[in-house]
Structure formats: C-alpha cells, structure tokens
C-alpha positions as CSV (number, residue, x, y, z in Angstrom):
1,X,17.5,-1.8,-44.5
2,X,14.0,-2.8,-42.7
3,X,10.9,-4.0,-43.4
4,X,7.8,-2.6,-41.3
5,X,4.3,-4.4,-41.2
6,X,1.0,-2.6,-40.3
7,X,1.0,-4.6,-37.2
8,X,4.6,-2.5,-36.3
9,X,2.7,0.6,-37.5
10,X,-0.4,-0.2,-35.4
11,X,1.1,-0.5,-32.2
12,X,3.8,2.1,-32.6
13,X,1.7,5.2,-34.3
14,X,-1.5,6.8,-32.4
15,X,-4.2,8.9,-34.0
16,X,-3.0,11.6,-32.0
17,X,0.7,11.0,-33.4
18,X,-0.3,10.8,-37.0
19,X,-2.6,13.8,-36.6
20,X,0.7,16.1,-35.2
21,X,2.7,14.8,-37.7
22,X,0.2,15.5,-40.4
23,X,-0.1,19.2,-38.9
24,X,3.8,19.9,-39.2
25,X,4.1,18.2,-42.8
26,X,1.1,20.8,-44.1
27,X,3.3,23.7,-42.4
28,X,6.6,22.7,-43.8
29,X,5.4,22.0,-47.3
30,X,3.6,25.8,-47.0
31,X,6.3,27.3,-46.7
32,X,8.2,25.4,-49.4
33,X,10.6,23.1,-46.5
34,X,9.6,20.1,-48.7
35,X,8.4,19.1,-51.5
36,X,5.5,16.6,-52.9
37,X,5.6,14.7,-56.3
38,X,2.3,14.4,-58.1
39,X,0.4,11.0,-58.7
40,X,1.0,9.2,-61.7
41,X,-1.2,6.1,-62.8
42,X,-0.6,3.8,-65.2
43,X,-2.8,0.8,-66.4
44,X,-3.3,-1.7,-68.9
45,X,-6.1,-4.5,-68.9
46,X,-8.0,-3.5,-65.9
47,X,-4.1,-3.3,-63.8
48,X,-3.6,0.0,-62.1
49,X,-0.6,1.1,-61.0
50,X,0.1,4.4,-59.0
51,X,2.8,6.0,-57.5
52,X,3.4,9.4,-55.5
53,X,5.9,10.6,-53.0
54,X,7.8,13.4,-51.1
55,X,10.9,15.0,-50.1
56,X,11.2,16.3,-46.7
57,X,14.6,17.3,-45.6
58,X,13.7,18.7,-42.0
59,X,12.6,15.0,-41.0
60,X,15.6,13.5,-42.9
61,X,13.5,11.0,-45.5
62,X,12.9,10.9,-48.9
63,X,10.0,8.2,-50.3
64,X,7.5,6.9,-52.4
65,X,4.4,5.2,-52.3
66,X,3.4,2.7,-54.9
67,X,0.2,0.6,-54.7
68,X,-1.8,-1.5,-57.3
69,X,-5.4,-1.4,-58.2
70,X,-7.0,-4.5,-59.2
71,X,-11.0,-5.3,-59.3
72,X,-11.3,-2.1,-56.9
73,X,-8.9,-3.3,-54.1
74,X,-5.5,-1.4,-53.4
75,X,-2.4,-2.8,-52.1
76,X,0.1,-0.5,-50.9
77,X,3.6,-0.6,-50.5
78,X,6.2,2.7,-49.4
79,X,9.7,2.7,-49.9
80,X,11.6,5.3,-47.4
81,X,15.0,7.0,-47.9
82,X,17.4,9.1,-46.3
83,X,17.4,12.8,-46.8
84,X,21.1,12.9,-45.4
85,X,22.9,10.2,-48.1
86,X,20.2,8.9,-50.0
87,X,20.4,5.3,-48.4
88,X,17.1,3.2,-48.4
89,X,16.0,3.1,-44.8
90,X,12.9,0.8,-45.0
91,X,10.0,-0.8,-47.0
92,X,6.5,-0.6,-45.7
93,X,3.5,-2.5,-45.9
94,X,1.2,0.7,-46.0
95,X,-2.4,-0.1,-45.3
96,X,-2.1,1.1,-42.0
97,X,0.0,4.6,-43.1
98,X,-2.8,5.0,-45.7
99,X,-5.6,4.6,-43.0
100,X,-4.4,6.8,-40.0
101,X,-2.7,9.7,-42.5
102,X,-5.9,10.2,-44.4
103,X,-8.3,10.5,-41.2
104,X,-5.4,12.2,-39.4
105,X,-5.2,15.1,-42.0
106,X,-9.2,15.3,-41.7
107,X,-9.0,16.1,-38.1
108,X,-6.1,18.7,-38.7
109,X,-8.5,20.4,-41.2
110,X,-11.3,20.2,-38.9
111,X,-9.4,21.6,-35.9
112,X,-8.9,24.6,-37.7
113,X,-12.4,25.0,-39.6
114,X,-15.1,23.0,-37.8
115,X,-17.2,24.6,-35.2
116,X,-15.7,23.2,-31.3
117,X,-19.3,22.5,-30.3
118,X,-19.6,19.9,-33.1
119,X,-21.7,17.1,-31.8
120,X,-23.6,15.2,-34.9
121,X,-21.5,13.0,-37.2
122,X,-22.8,12.3,-40.3
123,X,-20.8,9.1,-42.0
124,X,-21.1,7.9,-45.5
125,X,-19.6,4.4,-45.9
126,X,-18.7,2.4,-43.1
127,X,-15.3,0.8,-44.5
128,X,-11.8,0.9,-43.1
129,X,-11.6,4.8,-43.8
130,X,-14.8,5.6,-42.4
131,X,-14.5,3.8,-39.2
132,X,-10.9,5.4,-39.0
133,X,-12.3,8.5,-39.1
134,X,-15.6,8.3,-37.0
135,X,-13.0,7.1,-34.5
136,X,-10.6,9.8,-34.6
137,X,-13.4,12.6,-35.0
138,X,-15.1,10.8,-31.5
139,X,-11.8,11.6,-29.7
140,X,-11.1,15.1,-31.1
141,X,-14.7,16.7,-31.0
142,X,-17.9,16.1,-28.8
143,X,-19.6,14.1,-31.0
144,X,-22.7,12.3,-29.3
145,X,-24.4,10.8,-32.1
146,X,-23.4,9.2,-35.6
147,X,-25.7,9.0,-38.6
148,X,-24.5,6.0,-40.8
149,X,-25.3,6.0,-44.2
150,X,-24.2,2.8,-45.8
151,X,-27.0,0.6,-48.1
152,X,-24.1,-2.3,-47.5
153,X,-24.1,-1.8,-43.9
154,X,-25.8,-4.3,-41.1
155,X,-26.2,-4.4,-37.4
156,X,-22.8,-5.7,-37.0
157,X,-20.9,-2.6,-38.4
158,X,-23.7,-0.4,-36.2
159,X,-22.6,-2.5,-33.1
160,X,-18.6,-2.2,-34.3
161,X,-18.8,1.8,-34.5
162,X,-20.9,2.0,-31.3
163,X,-18.1,0.0,-29.4
164,X,-15.1,1.7,-31.0
165,X,-16.4,5.5,-30.6
166,X,-18.6,5.2,-27.6
167,X,-21.9,6.8,-29.1
168,X,-25.0,6.0,-30.4
169,X,-25.2,4.5,-34.2
170,X,-28.2,5.0,-36.4
171,X,-28.6,3.8,-40.0
172,X,-29.9,7.3,-41.7
173,X,-31.0,8.0,-45.3
174,X,-29.1,10.4,-46.8
175,X,-30.7,13.8,-46.4
176,X,-31.8,12.8,-42.9
177,X,-28.4,12.5,-42.1
178,X,-27.1,15.7,-43.1
179,X,-29.8,17.9,-42.2
180,X,-29.0,17.6,-38.4
181,X,-25.0,17.1,-38.7
182,X,-22.5,19.2,-37.7
183,X,-19.6,17.5,-39.3
184,X,-20.6,15.0,-42.1
185,X,-17.6,12.7,-43.6
186,X,-18.1,10.8,-46.8
187,X,-16.3,8.1,-47.3
188,X,-17.6,6.3,-50.2
189,X,-16.9,4.8,-53.8
190,X,-20.0,6.5,-55.2
191,X,-19.5,7.8,-58.4
192,X,-22.5,10.2,-57.9
193,X,-23.1,12.6,-55.4
194,X,-24.4,11.3,-52.2
195,X,-27.0,13.8,-51.0
196,X,-28.5,17.1,-51.8
197,X,-26.1,19.9,-50.9
198,X,-29.1,21.9,-50.0
199,X,-29.6,19.8,-46.9
200,X,-26.7,20.8,-45.4
201,X,-26.8,22.3,-42.1
202,X,-25.4,26.1,-41.6
203,X,-22.2,25.9,-40.0
204,X,-21.3,22.3,-40.9
205,X,-18.1,21.0,-41.9
206,X,-17.8,18.4,-44.6
207,X,-14.6,16.1,-45.0
208,X,-14.9,14.4,-48.6
209,X,-12.2,11.8,-48.9
210,X,-13.7,8.7,-50.7
211,X,-12.9,9.9,-54.3
212,X,-9.8,10.6,-55.9
213,X,-10.8,10.0,-59.5
214,X,-11.6,13.0,-62.0
215,X,-14.8,11.0,-63.7
216,X,-15.9,10.5,-59.8
217,X,-17.5,12.9,-57.2
218,X,-19.5,12.3,-53.4
219,X,-20.6,16.1,-53.8
220,X,-23.0,18.1,-55.6
221,X,-22.8,21.8,-57.1
222,X,-25.2,23.1,-54.1
223,X,-22.7,21.8,-51.3
224,X,-20.0,23.4,-53.5
225,X,-21.9,26.8,-54.1
226,X,-23.2,27.1,-50.3
227,X,-19.7,26.4,-49.0
228,X,-17.6,29.6,-48.0
229,X,-14.1,27.6,-48.2
230,X,-13.4,24.5,-50.1
231,X,-10.1,23.4,-48.6
232,X,-8.0,20.8,-50.6
233,X,-4.9,18.7,-49.8
234,X,-3.1,20.3,-52.5
235,X,-4.5,22.5,-55.3
236,X,-2.1,21.2,-58.4
237,X,-3.1,17.6,-57.5
238,X,-7.0,17.9,-56.5
239,X,-8.1,20.4,-59.5
240,X,-6.8,17.2,-61.6
241,X,-7.9,14.3,-59.8
242,X,-11.0,15.3,-57.7
243,X,-14.4,14.8,-59.6
244,X,-15.9,17.1,-57.0
245,X,-14.5,19.7,-58.2
246,X,-13.8,18.7,-62.2
247,X,-17.1,17.8,-62.7
248,X,-18.4,21.0,-61.2
249,X,-21.1,23.3,-63.1
250,X,-19.3,26.5,-64.2
251,X,-19.8,29.5,-61.7
252,X,-20.4,27.2,-58.9
253,X,-17.0,27.1,-57.2
254,X,-14.9,29.9,-58.2
255,X,-11.1,30.1,-58.1
256,X,-10.6,32.0,-54.9
257,X,-12.5,29.7,-53.0
258,X,-10.1,26.9,-53.5
259,X,-7.5,27.1,-51.0
260,X,-4.9,24.7,-50.0
261,X,-4.5,23.1,-46.5
262,X,-1.0,24.1,-45.8
263,X,-2.3,27.9,-46.1
264,X,-5.1,26.7,-43.2
265,X,-2.2,25.3,-41.3
266,X,-0.2,28.8,-41.3
267,X,-3.1,30.5,-40.4
268,X,-3.6,32.3,-43.5
269,X,-7.0,31.2,-44.8
270,X,-9.4,30.8,-42.0
271,X,-13.3,30.3,-41.4
272,X,-15.1,33.8,-41.1
273,X,-18.4,32.6,-39.3
274,X,-19.8,30.0,-37.5
275,X,-22.5,29.8,-39.7
276,X,-20.1,29.4,-42.9
277,X,-20.2,25.6,-44.4
278,X,-16.7,24.5,-45.1
279,X,-15.7,21.4,-47.3
280,X,-12.6,19.6,-47.1
281,X,-11.6,17.9,-50.1
282,X,-9.2,15.3,-49.9
283,X,-7.4,13.0,-52.7
284,X,-4.5,11.9,-50.6
285,X,-0.9,13.4,-51.1
286,X,2.6,11.3,-50.7
287,X,3.3,14.0,-48.3
288,X,0.9,12.2,-45.6
289,X,2.6,8.9,-46.6
290,X,6.2,9.9,-46.6
291,X,6.0,12.0,-43.1
292,X,4.2,9.4,-41.4
293,X,6.5,6.5,-42.6
294,X,9.4,9.0,-41.4
295,X,8.0,9.2,-37.6
296,X,7.1,5.2,-37.9
297,X,10.2,4.4,-38.9
298,X,12.2,6.7,-36.2
299,X,9.6,5.6,-33.5
300,X,10.6,1.7,-34.3
301,X,14.2,2.1,-34.7
302,X,14.5,3.8,-31.5
303,X,12.5,1.3,-29.7
304,X,14.4,-1.6,-31.5
305,X,17.7,-0.2,-29.8
306,X,16.4,0.0,-26.8
307,X,15.3,-3.5,-26.7
308,X,17.3,-5.6,-29.5
309,X,15.6,-8.4,-29.5
310,X,12.5,-6.9,-30.7
311,X,14.4,-5.4,-33.7
312,X,12.3,-5.4,-37.0
313,X,13.6,-7.9,-39.7
314,X,16.6,-6.8,-41.9
315,X,16.1,-7.3,-45.5
316,X,18.7,-8.9,-47.1
C-alpha cells in the first residue's frame, strides 16, 4: 500500500484529467454501474467526523473519504481499495483531490448547461475552491473578466487571480457582480443568501458549491424560482444537505425541477433555451473523490513502474 500526498496529486492530475474522470464517473453512476455511499456526520463538543464513499467496479476501485472539521477547518484523508480482491491500495492526503474534483464537476455541469459564449464570471469567495473554480472556468470558457465578491479579499488576492486566470479582476458589490455575469460561482460559507436572485442575468449559469449544510444557503428563493433547472450532484444527498433546497419557500422549487447531474451527462435532461437560468447545486459526493483518487493512483503507480527510484512511499 502506498501513501499519496497532495503534492503528488498536483504534479500528476491536471484539471482536464479531473473533468474527464468526473464526466465518466457520473455517466457510470447514471446507468447503475457504480454506487455512492451517503455522507455520515458525527460530532461531539465542536469536533466533527464525516465519511462518504463510492464503489466503482469499472474503474477497479472502492473507497471512502474521511475528514474532520474543527473550528471551521477541514482535514481530509482518502482510503482506496481494490474492487477486484479488496486489498488496500493507497491512502491519500485528500485536500488536492477535493479541490480539483469539486471545480472539475462544476465545469462538467457548465459544459452541458451554460452558454458556450459565456464571458463574464462573478465569483463569490476567493478561498481555495473559489480560486480553483476561477482558473478552471477561465480555461474552459472565453472568460474575459472576473467580478470578485469577498469581504475578506484584498489587493493581493486580486493580483493572484489575475495572474492565475489571465484576465482582469475587480472587487464588486454582490448584486452589481451578478447583473452582468454569464456564470456565477458561489464558493463561500455564508449562512444566508449572497445576492438577490432577481439580479441574475437571463441565460446565466450558477454553480453553488460553498454550502453542504441544511441550515445554510447561498441562493435565495427568487434564484431558485427563476431557474428552469436545478441540477444536483445526487438528489438523495442534496435534498438532505443543501440548505439552498431544504430552506426553500414552498412552491419556489417544484420537485420536477431538481434533476441529477448524471441525467444531464447522459443527455436525458438539457437546457431548453439560451435565456434559461440554470443552477448547479453541489454538496459533494464520494463518487467524485474515489473516482479521482483511483485515476491518480493508477497514474502514479504507472509512473513509478517506469522510474522505480521515484516510486511513492510504501506503508509498512
């Protein structure tokens, strides 16, 4: 068994790799060729332990992500097993996997549901997830401007984003940022809606990825009501965990409007008009973690076999 560090993942897995693996994983999930284990949270005296996982026989792996949340800080580990004989294959420092897979899945959703000519990006939150989303969206779409909304961001963050994305970045007020945005990414920990849904531009695609708790939400009822579709990574989990959906005003979110991303990837659900507002609401599921960990493991093992001196450390 080997241990894979975040640095190894960053050196081995590209954003394009992650996007391809996510699309394949959700397609597999949509035809029942893989299975997902729901997240379970356990906590005492301010210390929280969470677990989630997946079984992906076609990819040859089974696994779980385990993480702690203490004082708002997350620490992730992934355990990966063989789907052939059940033996443990690897452990992962899973910060890099989590960052890459979340943004990559947003890109997969956007490629199916956003306008291909999207140029203006509004970004709420400039933490690790926000920055990774900005980078991946700027590579996947013809983004020429980023409006950043983050009360804690300063000039250094603006310069970091401009260097990473290659486009101008300006600090904006929430509603001003979304009025002109073709794509909106919410990557915050806000317990209440970040902007007025009435401000969303026709044809906008929203990736709401910052909250996975039933008592917090980034989007208001107006945003949900105006959306033609609300696409989720997995209905079973999203309808329990996503405060955006759990706290929605009765009538603002008809059940038929909420669809699984797997159905979108399989072509069973589509955007009907360029003027449609479409929301992708993610809470994060084990399918993403284990699929990308399985890919990273295979790539790293293949590289180590070609160059034995650089092989990952074996755990005793």
